[in-house]
N, C-alpha and C positions, 0 to 999 in steps of 0.2 A: 504493500500500501505507498501511496505516497504522503509526505507528511502534511497534514491539515495547516492551514494558512493562521498564523496569531490572531487571535477575535480583540479588537480594541474594549476597552471596559464598558463604554455604549453599548456597544453588540452584545458584550456578555449578560448586561444589564435587561437589555432586551429579550435576550431569549428568556432568561430565567424569569421574568415575567411572563413570559408567554406559555412558560410550563407550571404556573402558581395553581391554577386551575385542573390541571391533567393528571391524570391517573399513572400509576406505573406501569410503565409498559413492559420489564422486566424483572426479575427478579432473581438475583445472586443467593443462592443458600449453598450448603453444604456439599453441591457436588464443585463449586469454585468454577473455574474459569474453564470448562469441559469444552470439547470442539461443538458439542451442540448448542451451548449458551452464548457461545462469540457467534457464532451463524447466526443465530437467529438475532442477537444484535447488530449484525452488519446487514441482515434482512431490513431491520427495521430503519435503520439510516438510511436505507436505500430509499424506502417508501416515505419516512417521515420528516429527514434531516436533523431532528430533534428526539434524543429517547430519553426519557428518565427511569434508571435504574435505584432498586430499594436492594441493600447491600445486608444480608442478614448474617453476617459471619464478622468474627473478630472485633479486635478493638479499630479504633478511630484511626492510628495509625498504617494498621493490616488494610482497612477499607478504602486508605486514601491509596495505597499501593496495588491495590487491585483493582481500582478504579482508573487510574494511569495506565495500568497494564493494560485494562483490557482498552481502553482508548488506541494505545499504541498497537494492538492487533488488526485494530478495525479501520485506524486510521482518520480518529475522530480526534476531537479535541473536548478536555474537560471545559463545561462552562462555569460550575460551580459543585459543591457539595453542602448540604446540610445533614447533620446527625447521620440518618444511616440511608439517606438519597444523595444519589449524585446524578449529575445530570452531563450527556453528549453530545456531540455537535458536529455534523459534518455535514456538508454541501453538496447538495446533487448538482450538479450542472444541467440537468434535465426538467429541473424542477425552476419552480419563481423562488427566488431567495425570501426565508424568513425575517430577512435581515432590511429588506426593500419599505 
């Protein structure tokens, strides 16, 4: 996967706002970053560009590491995280941008 472009602060803020009323798109449990989970998140990013992930494992540092690893594996950028929820963004050039 190619590297995701760095988002500006205003872009991150807009994306977090879009995700506020949204339910979780994927839940990471004991299975960790198994291929099926990563593939599912990749498919969601293709369709949605913005994915909200619930991380039900580990302490704060472990959740942050898993979210960063997931983002790297799917070519997305971590927009933010709060508690056990993380937000990933990957622009799909075939769709209208969420940032316009």
